[in-house]
C-alpha positions in Angstrom: -44.6 106.0 154.2 -43.2 107.2 157.3 -41.8 110.6 157.5 -38.2 111.5 158.6 -37.7 108.5 160.7 -39.6 105.5 161.5 -40.4 101.9 160.7 -41.8 100.4 157.4 -45.4 100.1 157.3 -47.7 98.5 154.6 -48.0 101.8 153.1 -44.4 101.9 152.2 -43.8 101.5 148.3 -41.5 102.3 145.5 -38.1 101.2 146.8 -37.0 97.4 146.9 -35.6 96.4 150.3 -31.9 95.8 150.4 -30.7 92.6 152.2 -29.7 93.7 156.0 -28.0 91.5 158.6 -26.6 91.8 161.9 -22.6 91.4 162.3 -20.5 90.8 165.2 -16.8 91.4 165.8 -15.1 89.2 166.7 -17.3 86.4 165.9 -16.5 84.6 168.9 -15.3 85.4 172.4 -12.5 83.7 174.4 -12.4 85.2 178.0 -9.2 83.2 178.5 -8.4 81.8 182.1 -9.8 83.4 185.0 -9.6 82.6 188.7 -12.5 81.2 190.7 -14.2 84.1 192.5 -12.8 86.8 190.5 -14.0 88.5 187.2 -12.7 89.5 183.8 -14.6 91.2 180.8 -14.7 91.1 177.0 -16.5 93.0 174.5 -17.9 92.4 171.1 -19.0 95.2 168.6 -22.6 94.8 166.9 -23.2 96.5 163.7 -25.5 96.5 160.7 -24.9 95.8 157.1 -27.0 95.6 153.9 -26.4 94.1 150.3 -26.3 97.6 148.8 -24.9 99.9 151.2 -28.3 101.7 151.3 -27.7 104.6 154.2 -31.7 104.6 154.7 -32.0 100.8 155.8 -30.9 99.8 159.3 -32.7 97.8 162.2 -34.3 98.1 165.5 -32.6 96.1 168.4 -34.7 93.9 170.7 -35.5 94.4 174.5 -33.1 93.2 175.9 -30.7 93.9 173.1 -28.6 90.9 174.1 -29.2 87.6 176.1 -26.8 85.0 177.1 -27.5 81.0 177.2 -26.0 77.9 177.4 -24.5 75.2 179.8 -22.6 77.8 182.0 -25.0 81.0 181.4 -25.1 82.0 185.0 -21.3 82.5 185.4 -21.6 85.1 182.6 -23.1 88.6 182.9 -23.9 91.7 180.6 -22.6 94.9 181.5 -24.7 97.6 180.2 -23.4 100.5 181.9 -20.0 100.9 179.6 -19.8 103.6 177.0 -21.4 102.7 173.7 -23.5 99.7 175.1 -26.2 98.5 173.2 -29.4 99.4 174.5 -33.1 98.3 173.9 -35.0 99.5 170.8 -31.9 101.0 169.7 -32.0 101.9 165.8 -28.5 100.8 164.4 -27.8 102.1 160.7 -25.5 100.6 158.2 -22.8 103.4 159.4 -23.6 102.7 163.2 -22.5 100.3 166.0 -22.8 99.3 169.6 -20.8 97.5 172.3 -22.2 94.4 174.3 -19.7 93.9 177.3 -19.5 90.3 178.7 -18.2 89.6 182.4 -17.0 86.5 183.4 -17.3 85.5 187.1 -16.7 81.8 187.6 -18.1 79.8 190.7 -16.2 76.6 190.0 -13.2 75.6 188.1 -13.1 73.8 184.6 -13.9 74.9 180.9 -17.1 77.1 180.5 -19.2 77.8 177.4 -22.2 80.0 176.7 -23.5 82.0 173.9 -24.3 85.6 173.4 -27.5 86.4 171.1 -28.1 89.8 170.0 -31.6 90.3 167.9 -33.8 92.9 166.2 -36.9 93.7 167.7 -39.3 91.4 165.5 -42.5 93.0 166.7 -41.7 95.9 164.3 -42.6 94.2 161.2 -44.1 95.1 158.0 -48.0 94.2 157.9 -48.5 90.7 156.2 -44.9 89.9 155.8 -44.0 86.2 155.5 -42.4 85.3 158.9 -41.1 86.9 162.1 -37.6 86.1 161.3 -37.3 88.8 159.3 -35.6 91.9 160.3 -37.7 95.1 160.5 -36.4 98.0 158.6 -35.9 101.8 159.9 -36.4 104.2 157.2 -34.8 107.6 157.2 -36.1 110.7 155.5 -39.4 109.2 154.4 -37.9 106.6 152.1 -40.0 103.6 152.2 -39.5 99.8 151.1 -42.0 97.3 149.2 -40.8 94.1 151.4 -38.7 93.1 154.2 -35.4 91.2 153.8 -35.4 87.6 154.1 -32.1 87.4 156.1 -32.2 86.2 160.0 -32.2 89.4 162.3 -30.3 88.0 165.1 -26.8 86.8 165.6 -25.1 84.6 168.2 -21.5 85.0 169.4 -20.1 81.4 171.1 -18.3 82.2 174.3 -15.8 80.0 176.1 -13.7 80.5 179.0 -11.4 78.7 181.7 -12.0 78.8 185.5 -9.0 78.0 187.4 -8.7 77.4 191.2 -6.7 79.8 193.1 -3.1 79.2 193.9 -2.6 77.2 197.3 1.3 77.1 198.7 2.4 74.0 200.6 6.2 74.0 201.9 7.9 71.0 203.3 11.3 69.9 204.6 13.0 66.4 204.2 14.4 64.5 205.7 12.7 65.0 209.0 14.2 64.2 211.5 17.6 63.7 210.8 20.4 62.9 213.0 23.9 64.2 212.9 27.0 64.3 215.0 28.8 67.3 216.4 31.1 68.6 213.5 29.3 66.6 210.7 26.9 67.8 208.1 23.5 67.2 207.1 21.5 67.7 204.0 17.8 68.9 203.6 15.6 69.6 201.1 13.2 72.8 201.1 10.2 72.3 198.7 7.7 75.1 197.9 4.6 73.6 195.9 1.6 75.2 194.6 -1.2 72.8 194.2 -3.8 75.3 192.9 -4.5 76.1 189.0 -3.6 79.7 188.9 0.0 80.7 189.3 1.3 81.6 192.6 3.1 84.8 192.6 6.1 86.7 194.4 6.8 83.5 196.8 9.2 83.7 199.6 10.2 80.8 201.3 12.5 81.3 204.3 14.4 78.7 206.3 15.1 79.6 209.9 18.2 78.0 211.1 19.0 77.5 215.0 22.6 78.7 216.4 23.4 75.1 216.9 23.7 74.7 213.0 25.7 76.6 210.5 24.6 76.7 206.7 27.5 75.6 204.5 25.6 75.2 201.3 22.4 77.7 200.9 21.1 75.9 197.8 21.1 79.0 195.8 19.3 81.1 198.2 20.2 84.2 199.9 21.7 84.3 203.5 19.4 86.1 206.2 20.0 86.8 209.7 18.1 83.8 210.8 19.0 81.7 208.0 18.3 81.4 204.1 15.7 82.7 202.2 14.5 81.9 198.4 12.2 84.3 196.1 10.2 83.1 193.0 8.5 85.4 190.8 5.8 82.8 189.9 5.3 79.2 190.4 3.0 77.6 188.0 -0.3 75.7 189.0 0.9 72.4 189.9 4.5 73.1 189.9 7.1 73.5 192.8 10.7 74.5 193.6 13.2 72.6 195.5 16.3 73.8 197.0 19.2 71.5 198.8 20.6 73.0 201.9 23.6 71.6 203.7 23.9 72.2 207.4 27.0 71.5 210.0 26.3 70.9 213.6 28.2 73.4 215.6 27.3 72.3 219.2 25.5 69.6 221.0 24.3 71.8 223.9 21.1 71.9 222.0 20.4 68.5 221.5 17.5 69.1 219.3 17.6 71.6 216.6 14.4 72.6 215.3 14.2 73.7 211.8 11.4 76.0 210.4 10.2 77.0 207.0 7.8 79.4 206.1 6.2 80.8 202.9 4.6 84.0 201.9 3.1 84.8 198.5 0.4 87.0 197.1 -2.8 86.0 199.1 -0.9 83.1 200.7 0.9 82.0 203.9 2.1 78.6 204.9 4.6 76.9 207.1 6.2 73.6 208.0 8.8 72.2 210.6 11.5 69.7 211.0 13.7 68.6 213.6 17.5 67.7 213.5 18.9 65.6 216.2 22.5 66.4 217.1 24.4 63.7 219.1 27.5 63.8 221.0 30.2 61.2 219.5 31.3 58.9 222.5 34.9 59.3 223.9 37.1 56.6 223.6 38.1 54.9 226.5 41.6 55.2 227.2 43.4 52.0 227.9 46.0 52.2 230.6 49.5 51.5 230.1 50.9 48.6 231.7 53.8 49.1 233.8 57.1 47.6 232.8 58.2 45.2 235.6 61.6 45.0 236.1 63.5 42.1 235.6 65.9 41.0 238.2 68.7 38.5 237.7 
């Protein structure tokens, strides 16, 4: 029998071993959605239980205490620097627990899976035990046991995550080019699109309107010194926002009016251009009046 604190040996006797197992909470990890190139973290709490809640029986964690395996294991890592992290050869009693922290850093998009395994150190076994899948016991205050439990001494926690491509902003104007006569109106559609998976945040689209044109309908936008702007707090992946703007040609001095649209969002810039051709209506030719021919009698 081992005094005070130790591992059961073949000399231990007199006390039947309670059934001991490792437990994890939660039983599975869902890392959620993460943009490629960034990281997120989640934790699982590892503890021990036994069938009779005997306070002197626990387990010794292995070296390392946790491993990650599976199809996408390379995109998941363990962070042992956090407070309360599980450590090699850590003795876990039924009233004790430790934390395993998993970080997800995707390198490509898609659904990713792996498995977190926490195991006891099976080298600390009772001499003559029937198999290495049995958990070694820690004994406290000199209390021993006659045999090891038959329960498995490892636990696996499935991990799932979704990797998203970063947001990508595209702006466009249609129709382009357009032709309008002086004094007439032309309608254009300004579209802001997100071609990535992740949401595009704080997107501001601005349409620059030259002096030869005047904004008649801003399409729900805000008038600015150079034209119209629209702000979207978020555009979902694969989504778009369109705005219809009505312009009127004021002058034909600039025969070609260039429309410029630009986009600024969190980590994103973009631009597009369109031309509006302004034509001068042809003046009607005056038909000269025929002079009345005097009638002589």
